[in-house]
N, C-alpha and C positions, 0 to 999 in steps of 0.2 A: 659526677660533675658534668654539666652540660658542655657541648663542644662549642667553645667560643672562638677557637682559632680559625675554623673554616670561614665563617661569615665575616670575621674581622679581616682576613687576608683578602678576600674577594672585594670587600668594601674598600680597603685601602688601595688596591690596584687601580680602582676607578676614581677615587677622590683624594688621594694624598696631594697636599700643596707641594708646589715646586719650591723647595728650600735649598739653599746653596750646599748644606751638608749632606743632602740626599742625592746629589748629582754624582754620576760616575766620575771617578778620578779625583774626587775631593780629598785633600790630604789628610792623614791621620793627625798631624798638627792642627789643621783647620778644624777637625772634629773636636780636639781637646779645647781649643780656643773657644769654640762655639758653646761647649758645655759650661765653661766658665761664665761666659757672658749671659747665657739663658737662665742662670739661676735668679729666680725672683724678677725677671725682666721679660717683657713681652717680645715676641719674635720680630715684629715689625721695627722695634727700636734697635734690636741687635744687629740686624742684617747689615745696615750701612757701616756700623762700627766694625763689624767682623771683616768685611771687605777691605776697609782701610787698614785694619791691623795687619792682615795677611799680605797686603801689598807692601807694607812698610817692613814687616818682619815675616818672611815666608817660611822660615825654619826656626826651631827653637834656639839654635846658636845665634841667630840674627838678633833676637830679642835679648838673649843672655849678654850679648856684647854692648847693649845700650845701657844707659843709666836707668835706675829705678824711676827717677823723675820723669823720664821720657814715657815710661809705661803708664804712670799715673796721669800724665798730661794727655796721652793718647786715649785713655779710657774716657775722658771727657765727662759727660753727664750720665753715664750709664747707671750710676748708683753703686752702693756698696763697694767703694773704691779699693778696699783692702784686697779684693779679688785681683786687681791689677798687680799689687805687690806679690801676691801669692803666685800668680802666673809667671811673673818675672823670675821668682825664685825657683819655681818648677822648671822653667826653661834652662836655667843654670844647671840644675840637677840632671836634667835630660842630656844636656851637653857633656857634662863631666862624668856622669855615671854610666850613661847608656849610649855613648858615641853619637849623640844627636838623633837618636831613634827613639820614638815613644814606645815604652815597654807595653807588652801585650798582656802580661800576667797581672791579674787583679791585685794581688799583694804588692807587686812592684809598683803599680800605679798608686796604690794607697800610700806607699812610702814617699810620694812626691808631695811637696808643700801645696796645701789648698785642695787636695783631692780627697773627697770622702767617698763613702760606699756607693752612692748614686753615680758620681762622675766616673769612678773607676769602672763600674760595670757598663756604663753607657759607651765609654771609649772601647772597651773590649768588644762589645756587641756591634756598635754601629760603625767602628773603624776597622775592626779585625773579623767581624762575623762570628765570634764565639757564642756559645749558648750559655747565657746567664739571664736571670730575671732582671729587668730594669723597671723600677717603679718610681714614678714621680707623682705629683698631686693629681694630675689628670688621670693617670692610670688607677690610683687609689679610688677615685670617684667612680670610674667605670666598674671596677671590681666590687665596690661597696653596693652599687645599685644592682648590677646584673646578678651578682651571686649572693650578696648579703641582704638585699631588700632594704637598704638604708638610703635616705635621701642624700646624705653627705658622709664621707669617710670618717672613721675614727682617727685619732692621732696616729702618726706613723709608728710601725712596729715591725719586728722581724717577720711576723705572720704574714705581712704583705708580700714579702719575697717568696714565701712558701706557696701562697695562693697563685702568685703569677707563675712560679715554676710549674705548678700542676696543670696550667692551661697551655704551656708551651709545647709545640710539636718536638719530636725527637730531632728532627732534621735541623741543622744549625741555621741555614739560610731562612727557612720558614720561621724558626724561632725568633730571629732578628726582625723579620716583618711583623710578627705578631707583637712584639714589644713596641715597635714604631707605631703599629695601627692602633693599639690601645691608648697610647698617648695622644695620637692624632684624633681618635674619637672623643676623648675627653676634652681636648682643646677646641674642637669645632662643632660637635654635636651634643655630647653628654656634659654640657657645660654646668657650672655651679648654679646659675639661676636661668630659668626658662629653657630647659633642655629641649632639643628638637627630636622628641621621641619618634615622630613620624618618619624621620630620616635615619633612624638608628638600625644598623644591621643586627643588633642583638635584642630588638624589641621582643620577638617571639620567645626568647629565653630569659628575659629580664624579670628577676624576682621583685624588684621594686615596682615595676609596671603591673605585674600580676597581683600585687597586694593592693593596688589602688593608689599608688603614688603617696604613701603616708609620710608625714613630716616626723622623722625620727630624731630631729634635733641636730645641733652641730656644736661638738665640744672641742673643735680645733682651736688653737691659740690664735687670737686676732692680733694683727699687727697695729701698733699704735698710729694715730693719725700723723701724717707727714707735716702738714702745715703747722708752723710755729714750733716744731719739735727740734730736739737737739740734732736729729739727723739733717734737718733742713739747715740749721746753723752750720754744721760741718760741711755741707755742700757749699754754703756761701763762702766760707774760709777757703776751701779748695779751689773754687772758681777764681778767687783773687790770686791765688798762687799760680794757677795754670795760666791766667791772663798775663802774669808777669814774666812769662817765658822762662828764661834761665836765671832770672834775677831774684834776689831776696827782697822782701818787702818789709818796710819798718812795721813793728807790731801794732803801732797805733793806727796804721793805715789798713790793716787787714779786716775786711768786712766792716768797715768804718761805720757804715750806715745801718748795721744790724740793731734793731730797736732795743734788745736786752743785752746789755753789756756783760753781765755775769754769764749769760748763756753763751755768748760769743767766746768768752775766755774759757769756759768749759769745753767748748768745741775744739779750741786750739789745743788745750791740754790733752784731750782725748786723741786728736790727730797725731800729736808728738808721741803719745803713749803707743799708738798703733804702728808707728814707724812711717806714717804718711806725710809728716812734716818734721823739719828740724828748726830749732831756735838757737841763736848765738848772737851776742852782742846787740841785743834789741832788734833783731831781724828775724823773719821767718821765711822759709823756703821749702820747696819740695825735696824729698830725700835725694841725696847725691848718689 
């Protein structure tokens, strides 16, 4: 297997973006919160929300002491608001099970609400410096092109972790940098469309480039269009509830201008089912 680690580390040292969670002294709790927020959300949208969140709740216990509704309200328009509830529940678990200290062990992290394999490994690596493979969409694209000769990665699989492990240096600190560098390269240079191959530190080793940049297809699952979707309807309902502060809203006034009444009602039902809203006596509110 070609040596990808050496050029990745050298490139990252020169080109890494200045992001809050990469700065010295950034808290482990901050890393965990950032990983929750960054799921399917661009960095530039996350940063102001992250800073406001950590200013309000600098420790897990601070968030755990707040009402779930406060977490949903603070989440604002980040999208996928169940993450706010999961983060609140994880904060309660960290306070109660771990003495308000984020666990380091991957299995202990996985036992927390809302934390999957990627987030657990990311926290262990980027907060604690342990040696694990961390693979997101950007990393998969880099590996698919550099090693697999594919224009786009296949659907996620356990093999991604095995491939990433194979390119990691034995040294823990260097391995953490390689994990971060592969993500950064995929986010800024080896992008999905119009990759900047002239700026890529892996160009000399890239199997996709050597093959002449073939279009090998893209079999990844596509996200449904947002405009007019149930997701957008859910967002409209939640905005009404957030804007109402601590007050309940009469059901007939919730997203009253939504054009599709049945879709609006379906959105309300799904939010109640997810624990993001509560209904009683003809009123709707955020969870207590």
